[in-house]
N, C-alpha and C positions, 0 to 999 in steps of 0.2 A: 356665703350668705346669698339670700335671694337678691337679684338685681334690685337695687333700691328704688324702690318705687313703691318699689314695691312692688318692687320692684314684687313677682309671683305672689302678690301681696294680698293682705286682707282688705276689707271693704270700707272701713271707716274713712271718711274723707276730710282731712284737715282743711279748714277754710283758708288758711294762710298759704296753702300750696297754690291756690288760684290767684294769689295777689300779684298783679302785674307790677313790674318795676316802674317806679315813677307814679304810683297811685297817689291820690290826694290824701292829705292828712286825715280827712274824715273817714277814709276807708281803711285806715290802719287797723291791724288786729288788736283786740282787747283781751286782757287776761280774764278767762272764764272757765278754764279747765282745772278741776280739783285733782288730788292725787288719784282717787278712784277713776275719774274720767280718763286721766292720762294712762293709767295701767290698762284700762279697757281698750284705749286707742292703740297702745303699743302691742298688746296681745293680738288685737285684730289685724294689725299691720304685719306681724311676724307669721302668725298661723295662716298660711295661705294654701293654695293648691299644691305646692311643692311637696308637702308631707304625704300626699297621696301618690307620688310618683318616684321621688328621689330615693326612698328606702330600698327600692328594688336595685338601683344602681349601686348603692352603698353595699348591700348584701352581695352583689356580684363581684365586688372587688375586695371583700374582707375574707380572710382565711377561716375565721372562727366566729361563732355568735358573740363570744366575749369581746373580740376586737370590734365587732359592729356596734355593740351597745356602748363600749368604751368611747367610741368616736362620737356618739351623740352626747354623752356627758361632757367630753372634752370640748365639743362645739359650744355647749352652753357656757362653759367657763371662759372660753376665748371671747365669746360674744359679750359676756359681762365685763371683761377687761376693756374691750373696745367701747362699750357703753359708758364706762366711767370717764374715758377720754372725751367722748362726745358730750358728756354731761358738763364738764368744765367749759368746753368751747361754747356750748349752747347757753350756759348761764352767764358767762362773762361777755359773750358777743351775741345776744339774742337777735335773730334776724330771720325773716321768712325765707331768705335765700339759702339757709343751711350751709351745706358743704361749699357751695358756690361762693358764699360770703367769706368763709374762713380762708379758702384758697386765694381769694382776691386780696384779702388783708395781708396774708403771709407772703405770697409770691407774685402778686401783681395781676394785671388783666390778661396777660398771655396764657398763663396757666388756667385762669378761670374761664377763658375763652375755650380752651381745649376741653375743660370739664363740661361746659355747656354744649359743645359740639358732641361730646360723648353721650350726653343726655338726649340730644336730638336723634342721633344715629345708632346708638348701641344699647344704652342701659334700659330706658323705658320701652323702646321698640323691641328689644330682645325679650323683655319681660312679657310684652303683649303676645309675641309669637310663641313664647314658652307656655303661657297660659292657654293660648289657642290649642297647643298640642295636648295639654292636660285635658281640656274640654273635649278635644277630638278623641283621645284615647278612651275616655269614659263614655262619651256619647256612642262610640263604636261598640261598646259592650252591650248597649241597648239595641241600636239599629246600625249595622255596618252597611256602608255604601261602596264597598269594594276594596282593593288592595291599598289604595291611597286614602282610605276613609278618614284617618286622623287628620291628614293634611287638608282634605276637602272641608271637613268641619272647622278646622282652624281658620282657613281662608274666609269661609262664610261668616264666622264670628267676627273677624276683623272688619269686614265690609259692613255688616249690619250694625255693630256697635259704633263704628265711626260715623255711619249715616245718622244714627239716632242722636249722637252728640252734636252733629252738624245742624240738625233741625231744632236743637235745643231741648230735646226731651230727655233730660237727665234725671236719674233717680233721686228722690229726696233722702235726707239724712236718715229718716226712720226706716226707709226701705233698705238702705245700705247696712244699718245696724242690725236689722232683722235677719238679713242674709248672712252677715258675719256670725250671728248667733247660730244659724243653721249650720254654718261651716264648722264652728267649734263643736256644735252638737253632734255632727257626723264623726268627728274625732273621738268624742266621748263614747258614742255608740259602738264604734269599732273596738275601743279599749274594753268596754263592758263585755261585748261578745267574745273577744279574743281571750280575755282572762277568765271568763266564767264558763265558756263552752269548750267543747273538745271537737276536733275534726271527726272523731269516731261517731258523733251523732249524725254526721252526713257522710258516710264512708264512700259512697260512689263519687260524690262531688270532690271530696278531698283527694281520693286516689287519682281521679282524672287530672286535677290541677297539678298534683305533685309529679305524676308521670311525665306530663308535657314539659314541666319546668326542668326536671332532671335531664331529660333528653337534650334540652336547649343549652343547659349551663352546667359547668362543674366548678367547684370552689377553687380559687387560686391557692397555690401552695404557700404563698407569702402575701400578707395584706398589702395592697397598694395604697399606702397611707396618703400619698399625694392626691390621688383621685377620690378616695373616700372622703377626705376633709373638704375637697372642693364641693362635692355634692351636699355634705352635711352643712357646711357654712352658708352655702347659698340658700338652703332651706331655713336657716336661722335668720336670714337677712330681713331687713325691714325696720329693725329697732332704730337704725340711724335716721329714719324718717322723722323721729321725734324732734330732731333739730329744727324741722320746718314749722313746728308748732310751739317753739320755745317762747315766742313773744305772746302766746295765748294762754300760758300756764300761770295759775295763781301761785305766787311765791316760788318762782322757778328754781331758785338756788337750793331750796329744800325739796320741793315737789319732784322735780325732774330726776335727780339721782335716785330717790326712793322709788319712783314709778318704774324707772329702767331696771333697778335691782329686782323688785318683786315680779315684774312682768316676765323677765327672763328666767326667774326661778320657776314660775308657772309654766312657761313654754317648755323649758327643759324637762320638767316632770311629765308633761303631756307627751312630748316627743319620745321619751324613754318608754313610757307605758304603751304608746301605740305601736312602737317597734316590737315590744314584747308580745303584743297581740298578733301582729303579723307573723312573728316567729312561731307562736303557738299554733296559728292557723295553717301556715304553709311550710314551715321549716326554712332553713337557709336556701336550699336549692329551689324551693317553690317561690320564695321572694325574688331570687336572682333571675328566674325565668319569666317573671310576670311583667306585662306591659301596663297592667292596672291592678296594682298590688292590693289596694283596699277592696276592690270588687272581688278579686280572687279569694281574699281572706273570708269575706262574707259568704261567698259561694261555698267554700269548704266547710264553713261553720253552720250555716243555716239554709243553704241551698240556693238555686237560681233566683228565686224571688227576692231574697235579701241582697244578692249581687246587683240586680237591676235597680232596686230601691236606692242603694248607696251610690251606684253609678250616676243615677239621676241627680241625687243631692250634690255630689261632687262636681258634676258638670255645671249645675247652677252656681255653685261656689266659684268655679273658675270664671264663669261669665261675670259674676259680681266683681271679682278682683280685677278682671280685665277691663271692665267698664270704669272702675275707679282709676286704673292706671292710664287709660286713654284720656280720661277727663283731666287729670292732674298733669300728665305728661305734656299734653297740648298746651296747657297754660304756662308751664315752664318754658316751652319753646316760644310761646308768644312773648314772654318777658325777654327771652334771649333776642328775639327779633327787634324789640324796642331798644335794647342796649347796643345792638350791633348793626350799623348801617348796611353791611353786606347782606344781612338776612332780614331787611326791613319788611319784606313781603310777609314774613311770619308774624310780624308785630301788628297786623291789621285785625281789628276786632269788628265783627259784623254786628251792627246794632239790630238788624232785622232778625237774625237767628240768636243773638245774645251769646255768641260763641266765637272763638278764634278759628274761623273756617279754614284759612290757609294752613295754619299749624296742624289742624286735624287731618287735612288731606295729605300733607307731607308725611306726617307720622304714620298714617294708614298705609301709604304707598311703601314706605320703608318696611313696615311690619309684614306686608304681603310678600315683599322680596325675601324676607327672612323665613317666612313659611315655605316658600319655594325652595330655599336652601335646605331646610329640614327635610323636605320631600325628596330632594336629590340624594341626600346622604342616607335616607331611609331610617333615620334615627332622630326624629324631630326634637324631642325634649332634651336629649343629651347634647345635640348639636347646638341648641340655643344656650345651654349652660356653658358650653365651650366658647361660644361667640361672645358672651358677656363677661366671663370670668376674668380674663387677663386685664381688661380695661377697668373693670370694677375694682380689682385688688390694687391696681396701680394707683388709683385715686384714693383708696383707703390708706395706702402707705403715705401718700403726700399729705393727707389730712392729719395723720398721726404726727408727721414731722412739723406740720403747721402749729401744733400745740407747743412744741419747743420754741419755734420761731416767735410766736406771739407772746409767750412768757418772757422771752428775752427783749423783744421789741417794745412791749407795753408792760413793764414791771410794776408800774404804779396803779394799774387798774384794780379796783376791789375784786377780790376772789373769795366770795363767801363759801363757794364749794371748790375744793382743789382735788384733783385726781389723787386717790390714795397711793401711798408708796412711790410718789414721784421721785426720781425719773424712771424707776423700775417698771411701773405699770405701762406707761406709754412706750417704753422700749420693747416690752413684750408684745404690745399691740402692733408696733411697726415691724418687729421681727416675724411675727406670725403672719401678718399681711404680706410681707415680703416673701415668706416661704410659699404662701398660697399663690402669689403671683408667679413664682418660679414653677410651682407644680402645674399651674394652669397652662404654662408655656411648654413644659416638658411632656406632660402626660395626656394632652388633648390633641385633637386633630384639625381638620380643615376649618371648623367653626372658629377656633382661636385665631388662626391665620387671617381669616376674613375680618374678624373684629379688630385686630391690630392694624390691618391695612386701611380700614375705615378711619380709625383714629389717626393714622399717619396722614391721611388725606386732609384731615383738619389742620395738622401742622403745616402742610403746604399752603392751605388757605390763609394762614397767619401772614404769609409773605405779601398777600394782596389786600388784606382787609384794611379798612380805614381806622382812624382813632375811635375809641369807644365814645358813645354819646355822652353829652353833659349830664343827662338824666341818670345814666349808670353811675358816673363818678359821684354825683350827689347822693344817690341812694346808698352807696357803700362807704360814704365818708371819705372818699379819696379826692 
């Protein structure tokens, strides 16, 4: 899955994500999201810039087109299993803190501290750098600025969007929703072109793209399922962000499960269709050899003008997703600073800018460091996936276990929605997340090692941190 944030995420911005710990009762979230609103929100969160880059990596590690397409269907089913587990947690324990709140209730403040540390240093920051590379890869299709073009564009994006958020010039909800519509529209356009047109209509462009890709890549003899599922599941990520708006959903015990079910059905259908479009436009070898698979598909089908147009649209989509991630990620870190005396500098809100300036600066500096890491490895997008994946899946395993812990510890709480086929469904969720944690450790490279080292440094900090603030304990009912 995408790093939750969204993690490579869509553009709709849940207001509860910005809610600081210890906010006054007058600023608490109000139920106002209907089933359709929540479906739109989850679809916007899941369909992000990852679908324009990850399919190339999936194709490069799949032995046959059938295996590649099967992986996208399987990814949708696994996401649905996880979503049902989150639906129970979110409806029984609605809270703007989402995973942080569930982990704190189940395992205490040490585990929740590590999760908050991961959100500060690995998950949203990794997503920002990842989105920077998606932006850079597609912007370079329009105007290249040299051998490190993608990294340069990514760094500029981090600096500019962080600066914009520091001065308080954040996009309005209507702008975010409009750009999410453009992002989904880009997917639909590629599907239509890929399924209705043939590369034979643009033979020169198709031949050039296929020849270059075939030279660079050959299909593996055996599908590398571990790597394939890592890239697929990260592209499906974002549905778990619905937990952060559980307190704002009207009738959450009915609405949230329905919205998660239908939104993931929609996303799975779109992902399957867009991969069929890529396959029709480029073939497996063409997909595997592409650094900008959507642009190369449009180039093969309609020529250079179509490639430039879709590259521009995708670059804008990546900017939109990155801006939402920067804004919400900094506010999560601001709340972490308020809860944790060691990081109190992050918990300072600038009334002049109307923004958590210190949290934004820290987040931007870490994201720039990750962009540099991607430039050193010469594989920016893949390195950022490696960096975030082990940490991401570790906390997904813990969240799945938290469902069992909280059922046992709080048996008398009303549960109008219960995960279907309990305990089989959460066991499947924990097992699949555990496998992806294993795969992300075994099949990835330096990025994964750096991500784990950063998480381990948070464990060291636990030895020196003071007790959590009274505000944090009151906010989480402890």
